[in-house]
N, C-alpha and C positions, 0 to 999 in steps of 0.2 A: 659099806655106806651100813648094812645090814648090822645090829646091833654095834652102831656107831657111838661108842662114850664122848665124842664129841659133840654130837647131836646134842646130850645130856646137858653138857658145858654151855651148847649155845642158847639152852634151852631154861636153864636153870633160874634166871632171872623172873621168867613167866610163869616157871611152874611155884615160885615160891609166892608170886602174889597171886598167882590163880588159889593158892593153897589158904592163904590171908584173908583172899576176897570170898572164898566160901564158908571161913568163920562166921567172918563179920555178919554176912547174910541171916547165917541160922543164928547169932546171938541178936542181932537186930528182928528178927521175923521173930524168935522166940521171944522179947520183949513186948513188941507191940502187939501181938496175940495175945499177950495179957490184959490189955486195956480197952476195953470195951469203946466207942465212940458215944461221945455224949445225943448224938443223932438217933444211936438205935438202929439204923441200918444195915442190913448186910452187905457183901461186895458186890452180889449183883445189883441190888436197890441202887448203890452207890454210882457203879458206872452205868445206867441205864439214865441215871439223874444226871450226871456229867454228860455224857450223849444229849440229850435230850435239852439240856442246858444251850447247847449250840443248834438244834432244831435237829438233829437225829436220831431219827423216830423208829427205822426203819433194819436195825440192827439186833438180830435176834443173841441169845444171852443163854449159854448152853451150861451145865455140870460138864467137867471130863477129870477122868480118873489122873492121879499122881501126885505127886508131891512137888508144888509151887512149878505145876506143868500150866500154868496161866498163857494165851495167848490170845492174839488175833488173828484170823484167817481172811487177809483181802480177798481171796478167790472165791468164798462161799459166803462173806459179809456175815461173817459168826465171830461173837466176841467167848471164849470159851475159857473158865475159872475150877480151879482147881474147889475139891473141897475144903480145905483149909481158907478156903476165900468168898464160892461162892454162899456158901449159908450163913461165914460167921459174920459177927459185926464189931470187930476191934479193928484198932488204928490199922495195922499191918494187913486185913482184909481188904479196908477202904481204899488205902494206900494203891495195894499191888490190881485192884479190879480198877481202879482210876488210873492207873498208867496203861493198861490194855485198853481203856476206851479212848484214852487220851493218841492211842494207833489208831484207832478208828474215826475220831476227827483228823486225822491225817492222812488217813487216805477218800477221806470224801471233801476233806477241800484241800486236794491235790498237792500235798508236801513234797517237793521236788525229792530230797534227798530218801523218801520213802519208794515212790516210783521210782527210781533208780535201784535201791533195793532191793525189792521185786523182781525188776529185771534179770537183777546179778544172780538171782536166788538159783537157778540151775547151772549157771554158767560155773557157780561155787561149790556148787552139791560136787558138781562131773570134776573141777579139780581136785577137791579135798581128796576123792575116792579114787584118782588115777593116778596123780602128779607123782608119787609116788613109784607105783608103777612102770611108768615111762620113763621118770630118774635111774631104775636099780636097770633096767632095760639097756636104755642110752650107757651106764657104766660101765656093765657090761659086754654088750656090741663097742664102747668106746667109741660113740656115735656123740661128736659135741652136739650136730643136729641136734639129736633126741632128747639127749638134757637140756638144751635150751628152749625146745618142746616141753618138757616137765614144769620148766621154770616157768614158762608162760602160760599154765595151768594152774600153778600155785599163786601164780599173780594174782589170778581173777580172787582167789580166796583172801589174800592182803585188802586189795581191792574193796572186796566186798564189806569186811570187817570193820577198815576207814569209815564207809559209806555209813555202814549202821551205827557207829559212836553217834552221831548228832540224831539220828532217826531215837534212839535209846534215851536220849539227856532232853530233846526237845519233848519228847512224850512223859516222862516226871515233870516236866515243868507243868505242861497243861494238867496232869494229874491236882498238884500243889496248887496248883491256880483257883481250877473248877470245884476242887473239894472245903476250899478257902470261899469262892464268891458265891457257892450254893449253901450254904448254912452246912454241910456235913460236916465240916469239923468245925474247931472254933482256934485262935491263936495258940491257945497254951498247948493245943494236940499236935498243930503243923509241927513242929520239931520231931516229933515221934515218926510220923507220917515221913518227914524230911530223910531221917536217919534208914527210915529200911531201905526206901529209894535209892539214896545217896551209897547203900551197903550194894544192892542190886548194880549199882551202875560198876561198878568196880570189877564186878566178873566181866563186864562187854571188855572194860581196858583192857584188862586181861586176857582177855581170848584174841586181843587186837598184838597186844603185843607177843603174843604166841607165836602169831602168827609169821608176822613182821620178821619173830628170831627165825622158826622155821625156812623164811626163804634167802636169810641172809645163809644160812647152813647150808640150804642148797648152792647158792651161788661161791661161798668158800669152797664146798665140794669140786664143783667144778673147774674151779680155778678163777674164776671172773672176778675174786674179792682175794684177791693175792695168794689163794689158796692154790693145791692142786689136784686135778680129779685122780679116784682111785679105783 
């Protein structure tokens, strides 16, 4: 399994999709960053207004270092925005900030898929870090039980990614709707925001495809998918 070229054959579609998605994100973000919103608010102000429109006023908004490192922390109830979003007044900044605010709204309203995703985070993290190790040990020892254990561990990653898709798409839907209903963007500006959020959505699709194809590779190498273990 180590340095197995078959693995890259399995992952090729996901790798190509991921590369395309990243280029699309950078292009859409660059375009949206050049257009100042008509409302003139910053990303942080937009996030606060989106949450306030649903009566959510207890979420802190903090700046965080990094490029597009924006995220909502459900454990500490904090929304963290990157420098290019927190204090910027562009359509890209508003779209990304509103997307993260959408996650805060999901959390406050008990959105089912988000709750499931949060429960899966530690399991998926463990599976992502240790599935490969377990699989390699299983192959070296010739133990199908250990190999199946590794496959089961990585299956948690796949489930997490599948659950994550509706969470991210719903957050983007909420972002676009609330930016419009609160008057933070106009109908003419909405397509630019949509382009940024749709581009970001493809990165999640690529991550999901990558995890599925990796699982299929494990099944193939184990002999459970028509291949044979080595």
